[in-house]
N, CA, C and O atoms as CSV, one atom per row, in Angstrom:
chain,resi,resn,atom,element,x,y,z
A,1,MET,N,N,0.896,-1.079,-0.166
A,1,MET,CA,C,0.214,0.066,-0.255
A,1,MET,C,C,0.747,1.413,-0.121
A,1,MET,O,O,1.094,1.771,1.005
A,2,ASN,N,N,0.834,2.005,-0.847
A,2,ASN,CA,C,1.753,3.490,-0.925
A,2,ASN,C,C,0.925,4.719,-0.623
A,2,ASN,O,O,1.261,5.902,-0.664
A,3,VAL,N,N,-0.101,4.231,-0.347
A,3,VAL,CA,C,-0.383,5.966,0.197
A,3,VAL,C,C,-1.039,5.788,1.755
A,3,VAL,O,O,-1.836,5.056,2.343
A,4,LYS,N,N,0.110,7.315,2.102
A,4,LYS,CA,C,0.438,7.445,3.354
A,4,LYS,C,C,-1.168,7.550,3.964
A,4,LYS,O,O,-2.196,7.765,3.321
A,5,ARG,N,N,-0.992,7.300,5.559
A,5,ARG,CA,C,-2.570,7.259,6.184
A,5,ARG,C,C,-2.392,8.807,6.794
A,5,ARG,O,O,-1.311,9.362,6.602
A,6,THR,N,N,-2.961,9.186,7.191
A,6,THR,CA,C,-3.384,10.617,8.006
A,6,THR,C,C,-4.403,10.887,8.535
A,6,THR,O,O,-5.383,10.766,7.801
A,7,THR,N,N,-4.624,11.271,9.712
A,7,THR,CA,C,-5.100,11.310,10.857
A,7,THR,C,C,-5.518,13.083,10.823
A,7,THR,O,O,-5.381,13.848,9.868
A,8,ALA,N,N,-5.987,13.350,12.016
A,8,ALA,CA,C,-6.795,14.559,12.322
A,8,ALA,C,C,-5.415,15.276,12.714
A,8,ALA,O,O,-5.053,16.368,12.275
A,9,ARG,N,N,-4.526,14.258,13.854
A,9,ARG,CA,C,-3.600,14.702,14.344
A,9,ARG,C,C,-2.661,14.896,13.688
A,9,ARG,O,O,-1.904,15.674,14.269
A,10,THR,N,N,-2.154,14.461,12.369
A,10,THR,CA,C,-1.140,14.643,11.327
A,10,THR,C,C,-0.629,15.840,11.548
A,10,THR,O,O,-1.614,16.512,11.853
A,11,ARG,N,N,0.367,16.574,11.587
A,11,ARG,CA,C,1.004,17.223,11.215
A,11,ARG,C,C,1.119,18.147,9.844
A,11,ARG,O,O,1.819,17.743,8.915
A,12,LYS,N,N,0.349,19.496,9.748
A,12,LYS,CA,C,0.542,19.756,8.514
A,12,LYS,C,C,1.686,20.509,8.367
A,12,LYS,O,O,2.213,21.123,9.294
A,13,SER,N,N,2.193,20.475,6.937
A,13,SER,CA,C,4.070,20.979,6.492
A,13,SER,C,C,3.426,22.448,7.121
A,13,SER,O,O,2.242,22.783,7.130
A,14,ASP,N,N,4.583,23.186,7.629
A,14,ASP,CA,C,4.598,24.180,7.477
A,14,ASP,C,C,5.471,24.952,6.495
A,14,ASP,O,O,6.229,25.849,6.863
A,15,VAL,N,N,5.318,24.524,5.103
A,15,VAL,CA,C,6.192,25.269,3.993
A,15,VAL,C,C,5.192,26.322,3.499
A,15,VAL,O,O,4.115,26.130,2.935
A,16,PRO,N,N,5.699,27.312,3.787
A,16,PRO,CA,C,4.251,28.163,3.021
A,16,PRO,C,C,3.957,28.378,1.105
A,16,PRO,O,O,3.239,29.161,0.483
A,17,TYR,N,N,4.763,27.432,0.724
A,17,TYR,CA,C,4.246,27.236,-0.856
A,17,TYR,C,C,4.364,25.984,-0.924
A,17,TYR,O,O,5.128,25.385,-0.167
A,18,ASN,N,N,3.617,25.360,-1.853
A,18,ASN,CA,C,3.276,24.474,-2.604
A,18,ASN,C,C,4.634,23.654,-3.413
A,18,ASN,O,O,4.949,23.829,-4.590
A,19,PRO,N,N,5.386,22.639,-2.333
A,19,PRO,CA,C,6.690,21.929,-2.516
A,19,PRO,C,C,6.092,21.270,-4.723
A,19,PRO,O,O,6.396,21.290,-5.916
A,20,LYS,N,N,5.754,21.116,-4.361
A,20,LYS,CA,C,4.654,20.342,-5.850
A,20,LYS,C,C,4.679,21.654,-7.139
A,20,LYS,O,O,4.600,21.403,-8.342
A,21,ASN,N,N,4.773,22.688,-6.705
A,21,ASN,CA,C,4.064,23.865,-7.764
A,21,ASN,C,C,6.228,24.185,-7.725
A,21,ASN,O,O,7.057,24.158,-6.815
A,22,LYS,N,N,6.292,24.396,-8.931
A,22,LYS,CA,C,7.749,25.023,-9.384
A,22,LYS,C,C,7.860,26.334,-9.420
A,22,LYS,O,O,9.008,26.766,-9.320
A,23,THR,N,N,6.956,27.134,-9.539
A,23,THR,CA,C,7.293,28.374,-9.831
A,23,THR,C,C,6.728,29.006,-8.529
A,23,THR,O,O,6.873,30.176,-8.175
A,24,ALA,N,N,6.132,28.132,-7.955
A,24,ALA,CA,C,5.564,29.297,-6.546
A,24,ALA,C,C,7.154,28.540,-5.616
A,24,ALA,O,O,7.893,29.394,-5.126
A,25,THR,N,N,7.356,27.839,-5.528
A,25,THR,CA,C,9.385,27.373,-5.304
A,25,THR,C,C,10.182,28.092,-5.560
A,25,THR,O,O,11.061,28.387,-4.750
A,26,LEU,N,N,10.113,28.598,-6.784
A,26,LEU,CA,C,10.879,29.528,-7.399
A,26,LEU,C,C,10.833,31.003,-7.300
A,26,LEU,O,O,11.709,31.804,-7.628
A,27,LYS,N,N,9.672,31.228,-6.795
A,27,LYS,CA,C,8.803,32.751,-6.418
A,27,LYS,C,C,9.297,32.782,-4.979
A,27,LYS,O,O,9.337,33.882,-4.428
A,28,TYR,N,N,9.655,31.763,-4.351
A,28,TYR,CA,C,9.540,32.201,-3.057
A,28,TYR,C,C,11.116,32.026,-2.324
A,28,TYR,O,O,11.303,32.500,-1.204
A,29,TRP,N,N,11.949,31.481,-2.884
A,29,TRP,CA,C,12.933,31.234,-2.275
A,29,TRP,C,C,14.305,31.960,-3.413
A,29,TRP,O,O,15.494,31.641,-3.419
A,30,LYS,N,N,13.491,33.153,-4.417
A,30,LYS,CA,C,13.972,34.224,-4.928
A,30,LYS,C,C,15.106,35.174,-4.769
A,30,LYS,O,O,16.095,35.538,-5.404
A,31,ASN,N,N,14.380,35.465,-3.377
A,31,ASN,CA,C,15.521,36.365,-2.587
A,31,ASN,C,C,16.392,36.160,-1.532
A,31,ASN,O,O,16.887,37.014,-0.796
A,32,ALA,N,N,16.566,34.744,-1.514
A,32,ALA,CA,C,17.213,33.877,-0.376
A,32,ALA,C,C,18.724,34.056,-0.849
A,32,ALA,O,O,19.062,34.224,-2.020
A,33,THR,N,N,19.401,34.005,0.020
A,33,THR,CA,C,20.759,34.214,0.319
A,33,THR,C,C,21.467,33.002,-0.548
A,33,THR,O,O,21.320,31.780,-0.512
A,34,THR,N,N,21.968,33.526,-1.027
A,34,THR,CA,C,23.155,32.140,-1.681
A,34,THR,C,C,24.455,32.234,-1.317
A,34,THR,O,O,25.145,33.253,-1.283
A,35,HIS,N,N,24.782,31.024,-1.021
A,35,HIS,CA,C,26.236,30.601,-0.926
A,35,HIS,C,C,27.097,29.644,-0.765
A,35,HIS,O,O,26.573,28.818,-0.017
A,36,ARG,N,N,28.366,29.243,-1.135
A,36,ARG,CA,C,28.931,28.466,-2.158
A,36,ARG,C,C,28.785,27.155,-1.039
A,36,ARG,O,O,28.549,26.131,-1.681
A,37,GLY,N,N,28.833,26.973,-0.029
A,37,GLY,CA,C,28.709,25.551,0.263
A,37,GLY,C,C,28.929,25.474,1.842
A,37,GLY,O,O,29.049,26.592,2.342
A,38,VAL,N,N,28.995,24.610,2.572
A,38,VAL,CA,C,29.016,24.428,4.322
A,38,VAL,C,C,30.193,24.979,4.650
A,38,VAL,O,O,30.245,25.217,5.857
A,39,ALA,N,N,31.175,25.282,4.046
A,39,ALA,CA,C,32.214,25.611,4.549
A,39,ALA,C,C,32.392,27.506,4.568
A,39,ALA,O,O,33.273,28.271,4.961
A,40,GLU,N,N,31.851,27.574,4.308
A,40,GLU,CA,C,31.596,29.205,3.733
A,40,GLU,C,C,30.547,29.568,4.865
A,40,GLU,O,O,30.622,30.756,5.179
A,41,LEU,N,N,29.586,28.845,5.558
A,41,LEU,CA,C,28.614,28.917,6.621
A,41,LEU,C,C,29.346,28.845,8.055
A,41,LEU,O,O,29.178,29.642,8.979
A,42,ARG,N,N,30.119,27.818,8.046
A,42,ARG,CA,C,31.121,27.379,8.753
A,42,ARG,C,C,31.836,28.531,9.645
A,42,ARG,O,O,31.609,28.776,10.830
A,43,ALA,N,N,32.704,29.139,8.831
A,43,ALA,CA,C,33.979,30.183,8.238
A,43,ALA,C,C,33.254,31.105,9.517
A,43,ALA,O,O,34.036,31.352,10.435
A,44,LYS,N,N,32.307,31.464,9.624
A,44,LYS,CA,C,31.230,32.728,10.570
A,44,LYS,C,C,31.075,32.493,11.553
A,44,LYS,O,O,30.702,33.410,12.285
A,45,ARG,N,N,31.279,31.095,12.147
A,45,ARG,CA,C,31.011,30.859,13.600
A,45,ARG,C,C,32.279,31.180,14.485
A,45,ARG,O,O,33.406,31.427,14.057
A,46,GLY,N,N,31.879,31.130,15.780
A,46,GLY,CA,C,32.999,30.914,16.708
A,46,GLY,C,C,33.924,32.486,16.455
A,46,GLY,O,O,33.795,33.381,15.619
A,47,ARG,N,N,35.051,32.249,17.826
A,47,ARG,CA,C,34.941,33.580,17.920
A,47,ARG,C,C,36.037,34.465,16.868
A,47,ARG,O,O,36.924,33.793,16.342
A,48,PRO,N,N,35.987,35.802,16.592
A,48,PRO,CA,C,36.971,35.976,15.335
A,48,PRO,C,C,38.481,35.405,16.416
A,48,PRO,O,O,38.627,35.202,17.621
A,49,ALA,N,N,39.432,35.307,15.132
A,49,ALA,CA,C,41.096,34.965,15.347
A,49,ALA,C,C,41.490,35.885,15.556
A,49,ALA,O,O,41.299,36.856,14.825
A,50,LYS,N,N,42.392,35.931,16.951
A,50,LYS,CA,C,43.682,36.833,17.324
A,50,LYS,C,C,44.708,37.269,16.368
A,50,LYS,O,O,44.718,36.733,15.260
A,51,PRO,N,N,45.295,37.883,16.562
A,51,PRO,CA,C,46.711,38.323,15.810
A,51,PRO,C,C,47.425,37.560,16.348
A,51,PRO,O,O,46.820,37.268,17.380
A,52,PRO,N,N,48.944,36.682,16.314
A,52,PRO,CA,C,49.748,36.320,16.364
A,52,PRO,C,C,50.154,36.439,17.568
A,52,PRO,O,O,50.267,35.464,18.310
A,53,GLU,N,N,50.430,37.658,17.926
A,53,GLU,CA,C,51.278,38.337,19.460
A,53,GLU,C,C,50.167,37.845,20.355
A,53,GLU,O,O,50.535,36.994,21.164
A,54,GLU,N,N,49.115,38.124,20.390
A,54,GLU,CA,C,48.044,38.032,20.977
A,54,GLU,C,C,47.323,37.006,21.988
A,54,GLU,O,O,46.673,37.067,23.032
A,55,ARG,N,N,47.928,35.773,20.862
A,55,ARG,CA,C,47.188,34.480,20.858
A,55,ARG,C,C,47.942,33.810,21.935
A,55,ARG,O,O,49.087,34.098,22.284
A,56,LYS,N,N,47.231,32.943,22.398
A,56,LYS,CA,C,47.840,32.120,24.035
A,56,LYS,C,C,48.167,31.043,23.408
A,56,LYS,O,O,47.656,30.656,22.357
A,57,GLU,N,N,49.323,30.329,24.227
A,57,GLU,CA,C,50.294,28.967,23.764
A,57,GLU,C,C,49.605,28.409,25.019
A,57,GLU,O,O,49.256,28.791,26.136
A,58,GLN,N,N,49.588,27.103,24.112
A,58,GLN,CA,C,49.008,25.805,25.075
A,58,GLN,C,C,50.412,25.068,25.779
A,58,GLN,O,O,51.283,24.502,25.118
A,59,ILE,N,N,50.412,25.215,27.265
A,59,ILE,CA,C,51.463,24.412,27.758
A,59,ILE,C,C,51.125,23.032,29.210
A,59,ILE,O,O,50.289,22.951,30.111
A,60,ALA,N,N,52.071,22.321,28.838
A,60,ALA,CA,C,52.012,21.164,30.365
A,60,ALA,C,C,52.598,21.954,31.608
A,60,ALA,O,O,53.768,22.302,31.761
A,61,LEU,N,N,51.850,22.097,32.205
A,61,LEU,CA,C,52.291,23.185,33.770
A,61,LEU,C,C,51.959,21.878,35.040
A,61,LEU,O,O,51.020,21.134,35.326
A,62,ARG,N,N,53.669,22.217,35.655
A,62,ARG,CA,C,53.467,21.230,36.913
A,62,ARG,C,C,52.647,21.917,38.124
A,62,ARG,O,O,52.804,23.138,38.094
A,63,VAL,N,N,52.058,21.610,38.871
A,63,VAL,CA,C,51.408,22.766,39.914
A,63,VAL,C,C,51.326,21.634,40.881
A,63,VAL,O,O,51.022,20.454,40.705
A,64,ASP,N,N,51.673,22.289,41.939
A,64,ASP,CA,C,51.297,21.418,43.373
A,64,ASP,C,C,49.802,21.214,43.702
A,64,ASP,O,O,49.202,22.282,43.826
A,65,LYS,N,N,48.914,19.895,43.905
A,65,LYS,CA,C,48.002,19.092,43.555
A,65,LYS,C,C,47.127,20.661,44.414
A,65,LYS,O,O,46.626,21.551,43.728
A,66,ASP,N,N,47.120,20.686,45.999
A,66,ASP,CA,C,46.630,22.223,46.863
A,66,ASP,C,C,46.145,23.352,46.058
A,66,ASP,O,O,44.992,23.782,46.017
A,67,VAL,N,N,47.484,23.898,45.236
A,67,VAL,CA,C,47.298,24.724,44.675
A,67,VAL,C,C,46.213,24.575,43.698
A,67,VAL,O,O,45.114,25.128,43.740
A,68,LEU,N,N,46.593,23.881,42.945
A,68,LEU,CA,C,45.171,23.672,41.472
A,68,LEU,C,C,43.812,23.501,42.009
A,68,LEU,O,O,42.917,24.004,41.330
A,69,GLU,N,N,43.424,22.792,43.269
A,69,GLU,CA,C,42.023,22.932,43.799
A,69,GLU,C,C,41.926,24.102,44.398
A,69,GLU,O,O,40.821,24.287,44.907
A,70,TRP,N,N,42.437,24.676,44.480
A,70,TRP,CA,C,42.841,26.081,45.532
A,70,TRP,C,C,41.936,26.729,44.083
A,70,TRP,O,O,40.726,26.898,44.237
A,71,TYR,N,N,42.309,26.933,43.270
A,71,TYR,CA,C,42.259,27.805,41.700
A,71,TYR,C,C,40.755,27.226,41.336
A,71,TYR,O,O,39.680,27.796,41.522
A,72,ARG,N,N,40.956,26.150,40.861
A,72,ARG,CA,C,39.847,25.170,40.487
A,72,ARG,C,C,38.210,25.581,41.206
A,72,ARG,O,O,37.102,25.653,40.675
A,73,ASP,N,N,38.656,25.792,42.612
A,73,ASP,CA,C,37.424,25.555,43.544
A,73,ASP,C,C,36.768,27.354,43.913
A,73,ASP,O,O,35.814,27.746,44.585
A,74,GLN,N,N,37.706,27.999,43.191
A,74,GLN,CA,C,36.929,29.304,42.843
A,74,GLN,C,C,36.149,29.402,41.522
A,74,GLN,O,O,35.716,30.542,41.353
A,75,GLY,N,N,35.838,28.529,40.521
A,75,GLY,CA,C,35.103,28.907,40.042
A,75,GLY,C,C,35.495,28.547,38.249
A,75,GLY,O,O,36.645,28.330,37.866
A,76,ALA,N,N,34.426,28.548,37.445
A,76,ALA,CA,C,34.535,29.085,36.387
A,76,ALA,C,C,35.581,30.557,35.903
A,76,ALA,O,O,35.432,31.754,36.148
A,77,GLY,N,N,36.519,29.896,35.220
A,77,GLY,CA,C,37.692,30.963,34.679
A,77,GLY,C,C,38.985,31.177,35.979
A,77,GLY,O,O,39.419,32.230,36.448
A,78,TRP,N,N,39.309,29.946,36.260
A,78,TRP,CA,C,40.296,29.757,37.302
A,78,TRP,C,C,41.630,29.796,36.337
A,78,TRP,O,O,42.710,30.172,36.793
A,79,GLN,N,N,41.528,29.524,35.446
A,79,GLN,CA,C,42.536,29.325,34.662
A,79,GLN,C,C,43.123,31.020,33.960
A,79,GLN,O,O,44.238,31.538,33.892
A,80,THR,N,N,41.945,31.402,33.598
A,80,THR,CA,C,42.197,33.322,33.168
A,80,THR,C,C,42.711,34.158,34.488
A,80,THR,O,O,43.628,34.970,34.370
A,81,ARG,N,N,42.016,33.896,35.854
A,81,ARG,CA,C,42.904,34.366,37.070
A,81,ARG,C,C,44.313,33.456,37.315
A,81,ARG,O,O,45.200,34.111,37.861
A,82,MET,N,N,44.494,32.722,37.150
A,82,MET,CA,C,46.209,31.954,37.112
A,82,MET,C,C,46.727,33.060,36.327
A,82,MET,O,O,47.508,33.906,36.761
A,83,ASN,N,N,46.190,33.004,34.990
A,83,ASN,CA,C,47.275,33.590,33.987
A,83,ASN,C,C,47.314,34.928,34.809
A,83,ASN,O,O,48.499,35.210,34.994
A,84,ALA,N,N,46.500,35.843,35.364
A,84,ALA,CA,C,46.815,37.279,35.706
A,84,ALA,C,C,47.379,37.046,36.645
A,84,ALA,O,O,47.926,38.127,36.865
A,85,VAL,N,N,47.934,35.815,38.098
A,85,VAL,CA,C,48.616,36.248,38.871
A,85,VAL,C,C,49.931,36.061,38.231
A,85,VAL,O,O,50.875,36.842,38.344
A,86,LEU,N,N,49.918,34.736,37.408
A,86,LEU,CA,C,51.683,34.634,37.117
A,86,LEU,C,C,51.943,36.556,35.958
A,86,LEU,O,O,53.065,37.061,35.938
A,87,LYS,N,N,51.212,36.981,35.489
A,87,LYS,CA,C,51.597,38.389,34.474
A,87,LYS,C,C,51.886,39.637,35.571
A,87,LYS,O,O,52.460,40.680,35.257
A,88,ALA,N,N,51.417,39.353,36.811
A,88,ALA,CA,C,51.264,40.741,37.897
A,88,ALA,C,C,52.717,40.163,38.754
A,88,ALA,O,O,53.454,40.788,39.516
A,89,PHE,N,N,52.772,39.056,38.397
A,89,PHE,CA,C,54.572,38.321,39.608
A,89,PHE,C,C,55.621,39.007,38.542
A,89,PHE,O,O,56.529,39.756,38.903
A,90,ARG,N,N,55.403,38.698,37.392
A,90,ARG,CA,C,56.286,38.642,36.272
A,90,ARG,C,C,56.620,40.421,36.116
A,90,ARG,O,O,57.739,40.927,36.195
A,91,ASP,N,N,55.374,41.125,35.887
A,91,ASP,CA,C,55.709,42.766,36.200
A,91,ASP,C,C,55.945,43.352,37.244
A,91,ASP,O,O,56.270,44.534,37.131
A,92,ALA,N,N,55.867,42.733,38.676
A,92,ALA,CA,C,56.112,43.064,40.204
A,92,ALA,C,C,57.328,43.126,40.114
A,92,ALA,O,O,57.936,44.099,40.559
A,93,ALA,N,N,58.057,41.912,39.408
A,93,ALA,CA,C,59.825,41.722,39.341
A,93,ALA,C,C,60.460,42.485,38.456
A,93,ALA,O,O,61.688,42.559,38.500
A,94,SER,N,N,59.760,43.142,37.553
A,94,SER,CA,C,60.724,43.769,36.551
A,94,SER,C,C,60.932,44.897,37.196
A,94,SER,O,O,61.686,45.748,36.725
């Protein structure tokens, strides 16, 4: 049986045009923004790239367990705060 059964509860399509009517479809999509592909859309996502001199570098750093726990207990942003303390120490030592 190739006929789809529907009931009163069957959700109707929310497409504002008749997909089987080529003229209506083209009229609806005439003002749509065109793109070249998925890569173009993905390029706009996320934070903008920083210049090389402002980028942070990932390292492996060994610190005492109690120091690490204390920073983590401070909540979100603990790595940023740890970086700020290191910068302050660097500037004070200069």
